[in-house]
C-alpha positions in Angstrom: -0.1 -0.2 -0.2 1.5 3.2 -1.2 0.8 6.1 1.4 1.9 9.8 1.4 2.5 11.8 4.6 3.8 15.4 5.2 7.2 16.0 5.0 8.5 17.5 8.5 10.8 20.2 9.2 12.8 20.3 12.5 14.3 24.0 12.0 11.3 26.1 10.3 7.3 25.5 10.1 6.8 26.7 6.2 3.7 25.7 4.8 3.7 22.5 2.8 2.2 22.2 -0.9 0.8 19.3 -2.1 4.0 18.6 -3.6 5.6 18.7 -0.1 5.7 15.0 0.7 7.1 11.8 1.6 5.9 8.5 0.0 6.8 5.5 1.9 5.6 1.6 1.0 5.3 1.2 5.1 2.7 2.6 7.5 4.1 5.7 10.2 4.5 3.8 13.0 4.1 5.5 16.6 5.6 4.1 19.8 5.2 5.6 22.9 8.0 6.3 25.2 6.6 5.1 28.9 7.3 8.8 29.5 4.9 11.5 30.7 5.3 14.9 31.7 3.9 18.2 32.1 3.7 20.9 30.0 1.7 23.9 29.1 0.1 23.3 25.8 -1.5 25.7 23.6 -4.0 25.4 20.3 -4.7 28.4 18.0 -7.5 28.0 15.3 -9.0 30.3 12.8 -12.5 31.3 13.3 -14.8 29.8 10.1 -12.2 28.9 8.5 -14.0 25.7 6.1 -16.4 28.5 5.3 -13.8 30.9 4.2 -11.7 28.5 2.3 -15.0 27.3 0.0 -15.1 30.9 -1.2 -11.7 31.1 -2.3 -11.5 30.2 -5.5 -7.6 28.4 -6.7 -5.8 26.1 -5.0 -2.9 28.4 -5.0 -4.7 30.7 -3.3 -5.7 28.2 -0.6 -2.4 27.8 -0.3 -1.1 31.3 0.3 -3.8 31.8 2.8 -3.2 28.5 5.0 0.6 29.8 5.0 0.4 33.5 5.9 -1.0 32.5 9.0 0.6 29.1 9.7 3.9 31.0 9.0 3.2 33.9 11.2 1.5 31.7 14.3 4.8 29.6 14.2 7.5 32.2 14.1 6.0 33.9 17.2 5.8 30.1 19.1 9.7 29.9 18.2 10.8 33.1 19.2 8.9 32.2 23.0 10.8 28.7 22.9 7.5 26.6 21.8 7.5 23.4 19.9 5.0 22.5 17.2 3.8 19.4 17.5 0.7 19.2 14.9 -0.6 21.3 12.1 -4.5 21.0 11.7 -4.6 22.8 8.2 -6.4 25.9 10.2 -4.9 25.5 13.2 -1.6 24.5 15.5 -1.1 22.6 18.5 1.9 23.3 20.4 4.1 22.8 23.5 6.4 24.6 26.0 9.0 22.5 27.3 10.5 24.7 29.9 7.2 24.8 31.6 8.1 21.0 33.0 9.2 22.8 36.2 6.1 25.4 37.4 8.7 27.0 39.5 10.1 28.5 35.9 8.4 31.9 36.4 10.3 32.7 32.9 9.2 29.9 30.9 5.2 30.9 32.4 6.0 34.4 31.1 7.4 33.1 27.8 3.6 31.1 27.3 1.4 34.4 27.8 3.8 36.4 26.0 3.7 34.2 23.3 -0.7 34.0 23.5 -0.5 37.9 23.9 1.9 38.2 20.9 0.2 35.8 18.6 -3.5 38.2 19.2 -1.3 41.2 18.6 -0.5 39.7 15.1 -3.6 39.9 13.7 -3.8 43.6 11.8 -0.4 42.4 9.7 -1.7 38.7 9.3 -4.8 40.8 7.7 -2.8 43.1 5.7 -0.8 40.3 4.4 -3.9 38.5 3.2 -5.5 41.6 2.2 -2.9 42.6 -0.2 -3.1 38.5 -1.5 -6.7 39.9 -2.2 -7.6 37.0 0.2 -10.3 37.4 3.1 -9.6 38.9 6.6 -9.6 36.5 9.5 -10.2 36.1 13.3 -8.4 33.5 16.0 -8.8 32.0 19.1 -6.0 30.8 21.3 -6.5 28.0 24.2 -4.1 27.2 26.5 -3.9 25.0 29.6 -0.9 22.3 32.2 -1.0 19.4 32.5 0.2 15.5 31.8 0.7 14.7 28.1 1.7 10.9 27.6 5.1 11.4 24.6 5.2 9.5 21.3 7.8 8.7 18.6 6.9 8.2 15.3 9.1 5.4 14.1 10.0 6.6 10.7 10.6 10.4 11.3 11.8 10.4 14.6 9.9 13.7 16.0 7.9 14.0 19.4 4.4 13.6 19.1 1.9 14.3 22.5 -1.4 13.0 23.6 -3.2 12.9 25.9 -6.3 14.4 27.8 -4.7 17.7 28.2 -4.6 17.8 24.5 -7.7 17.3 23.7 -9.1 19.2 26.4 -7.2 22.4 25.2 -8.8 21.3 21.6 -12.4 21.4 22.9 -12.2 24.6 25.0 -10.8 26.8 21.7 -14.5 26.9 21.1 -15.3 29.3 24.0 -12.8 32.0 23.2 -14.1 34.5 21.8 -12.7 36.1 18.5 -8.9 36.9 18.4 -9.2 36.0 21.7 -7.9 33.7 24.7 -9.5 31.1 27.2 -7.1 29.1 29.7 -8.3 26.3 31.4 -7.9 26.1 35.4 -4.7 24.2 36.4 -2.9 26.7 34.1 -5.2 29.4 35.7 -4.0 28.0 39.2 -0.2 28.7 38.3 -0.4 31.8 37.0 -2.4 33.1 40.1 0.3 31.9 41.7 3.1 34.0 40.6 2.2 37.5 41.7 4.3 39.1 38.7 2.6 37.5 36.1 -0.9 37.6 38.1 -0.6 41.1 38.2 -0.1 41.4 34.6 -3.6 39.6 33.1 -7.2 40.1 33.4 -8.8 36.5 34.1 -12.8 36.3 33.5 -14.5 32.9 34.7 -16.3 31.7 32.4 -20.1 30.6 33.0 -21.0 26.6 33.5 -16.9 25.9 32.9 -16.5 23.1 30.5 -18.9 19.8 31.0 -17.3 16.1 30.3 -18.5 12.5 30.8 -21.9 11.2 31.8 -21.4 12.9 35.1 -21.4 16.0 33.9 -18.1 17.1 35.6 -17.4 20.5 35.9 -14.1 22.1 35.0 -13.7 25.8 35.6 -12.0 28.0 32.1 -11.6 31.5 32.3 -10.7 34.0 29.7 -7.3 35.6 29.7 -6.1 39.2 28.5 -3.4 41.5 29.1 -3.6 44.2 31.6 -2.3 48.3 30.4 0.6 48.1 32.4 4.2 45.5 30.8 4.5 42.3 33.0 7.0 42.9 35.3 11.0 42.5 34.2 12.5 39.1 34.3 14.4 38.6 37.7 18.2 38.3 37.7 19.7 34.4 37.0 20.9 34.5 40.5 17.4 35.1 42.0 15.6 32.6 39.5 18.7 30.5 40.6 17.8 30.6 44.7 14.2 30.1 44.1 14.5 27.0 41.7 17.2 25.7 44.7 14.7 26.6 47.4 11.4 24.8 45.5 13.5 21.6 44.5 14.5 21.5 48.5 11.0 21.8 49.1 9.8 19.2 46.5 12.4 16.5 48.0 11.1 17.2 51.5 7.2 16.4 50.4 8.3 13.9 47.6 8.4 10.6 49.8 5.2 12.0 51.3 3.1 12.5 48.2 0.5 9.3 47.9 0.1 7.6 44.5 -3.2 6.5 43.2 -4.1 4.5 40.6 -7.2 5.7 39.0 -9.0 3.3 36.7 -12.3 4.2 34.3 -13.6 3.3 30.8 -15.5 6.7 29.9 -12.4 9.2 28.8 -13.8 12.3 29.8 -14.6 11.1 33.8 -11.3 9.3 33.9 -9.7 13.1 32.8 -11.8 15.4 35.5 -10.9 13.0 38.6 -7.4 12.6 37.5 -7.8 16.7 37.4 -9.2 16.6 40.7 -6.8 14.4 42.1 -3.5 16.3 40.5 -4.3 19.6 41.8 -4.4 18.3 45.1 -0.8 16.9 44.9 -1.8 13.0 44.5 0.8 11.2 41.7 -1.9 9.4 39.8 -1.4 6.9 37.1 -4.4 6.3 35.0 -6.0 3.6 33.0 -9.0 3.5 30.4 -9.0 -0.3 30.1 -9.1 -2.3 33.2 -6.9 -5.2 32.0 -4.3 -3.2 31.2 -5.0 -1.3 34.5 -4.3 -5.1 36.5 -1.5 -6.1 34.4 0.2 -2.8 35.5 -0.7 -3.4 39.1 0.5 -6.8 39.0 4.3 -5.7 37.6 4.4 -2.8 40.1 5.5 -3.2 44.2 2.3 -4.0 45.6 2.8 -1.3 48.3 3.6 1.6 45.6 0.2 2.4 45.3 -1.5 3.8 48.6 -5.3 3.5 46.9 -7.3 2.5 43.9 -10.1 4.1 42.6 -12.0 2.1 40.0 -15.3 2.5 38.1 -17.8 -0.5 38.6 -19.4 -1.1 35.1 -16.1 -1.6 32.3 -15.7 -3.7 29.6 -13.3 -7.0 30.1 -12.9 -6.7 33.5 -15.3 -5.0 35.6 -15.1 -3.1 38.8 -15.8 -5.8 41.0 -13.4 -8.4 39.2 -11.3 -5.9 39.1 -11.2 -5.9 43.2 -11.2 -9.3 43.8 -8.1 -9.6 41.4 -6.4 -6.8 43.4 -7.4 -8.6 46.5 -5.8 -11.5 45.5 -2.2 -9.7 44.8 -2.6 -7.6 47.9 -5.2 -9.0 50.4 -4.9 -5.4 52.6 -5.4 -3.3 48.8 -7.4 0.0 49.6 -10.1 0.6 46.6 -12.7 3.4 46.3 -15.8 3.1 43.6 -16.7 6.1 41.4 -20.1 4.7 39.7 -23.4 6.1 38.6 -24.9 2.9 38.5 -27.9 3.5 40.8 -28.0 0.4 41.9 -24.0 0.4 42.9 -24.6 0.2 46.5 -26.7 -2.6 46.3 -24.3 -4.4 44.4 -21.6 -3.8 46.8 -23.0 -5.0 49.7 -23.1 -8.6 48.5 -19.2 -8.1 48.5 -16.9 -9.4 51.1 -15.1 -6.8 52.9 -16.6 -3.6 51.1 -18.2 -1.1 53.1 -20.8 1.5 51.8 -18.0 4.2 52.5 -15.5 2.7 49.9 -18.3 3.7 47.4 -18.8 7.2 45.8 -21.8 8.0 43.4 -20.9 10.3 40.1 -21.6 13.1 39.2 -19.1 13.9 42.2 -18.3 17.1 43.9 -15.0 17.5 43.7 -14.6 18.7 47.4 -16.6 15.6 48.9 -14.7 13.1 46.9 -11.3 14.6 47.7 -12.1 14.7 51.3 -13.2 11.0 51.1 -9.8 10.3 49.2 -7.8 11.8 51.7 -9.4 9.9 54.5 -9.4 6.8 53.0 -5.4 7.6 52.3 -5.1 8.4 56.1 -7.2 5.3 57.8 -4.8 3.1 56.2 -1.4 4.7 56.6 
């Protein structure tokens, strides 16, 4: 089977024409590196691009339309040390490698300045489009912070990122206004924790937030804009180094006390929100949407590594009750909580040996109730 794929470029993101392809007789093989990191992710996307492009008369004009926008955005991203991981024709998904360290104030300043610079570039982009007799555009930017799974393409040897943070950032993009910016709650919390950045921004929580999953979990999202005064100058390198050292000491002190939780739910949106609730409280979380894979992982791991297992009940292959019995066979005193939307869940659990009513929390869960129960269960088991 002959397949064509876009030819990648490491040094720049010039727009690719239909002839800029490579051919291969093999499928592109994506391999995950068994490595996940926390990064800031951004998505920039043209508003109404489908209808705009459908009105453009020629392929040459269409290519010019996309190239002006994508190259302008890519140039700004490079300036602020972002890496482009995907282009979607009318949009770009990127991440900021230096935000791996949440104490790196300058990295998060770069994220903000990059977003603001992309919005400020709108008049120049439209001027270039109009010079080519192409229609003006507006676009939206969304950003959030969280865990991503890292993968490489075997044939292209480039990084790619997957996971709920990428998916979520793409979904909330529609909530941004014309030439506006929205951010998720986790990025919002980081920015608000850095005084010199918090003072440079205006935030407005959007009504209803973002809802996901069967239980309709709500995750706050915020519009972001720049205040009139400039962002304060960066601290000296010595000050930044001292802050990083102090934060590193604090992290090492707390590291041994961070509880680890294994989270299993076949509903991806539910899994995402529950994981957000837990990581926001500082728990170490390993998530699985497949119960069999979760069981295999647990069987290969030191049985004492996880302080708590949280599982849905109704799942394919191995349901929550079967999973519970299998986990007990590996570690008899394993601590398990069940999160379920099944109306008869309480009755079902009542016939399970060793399971108490207190181990069940019904979906949709309230964040504080859920977190308090998790903390109480871990505290009682320690």
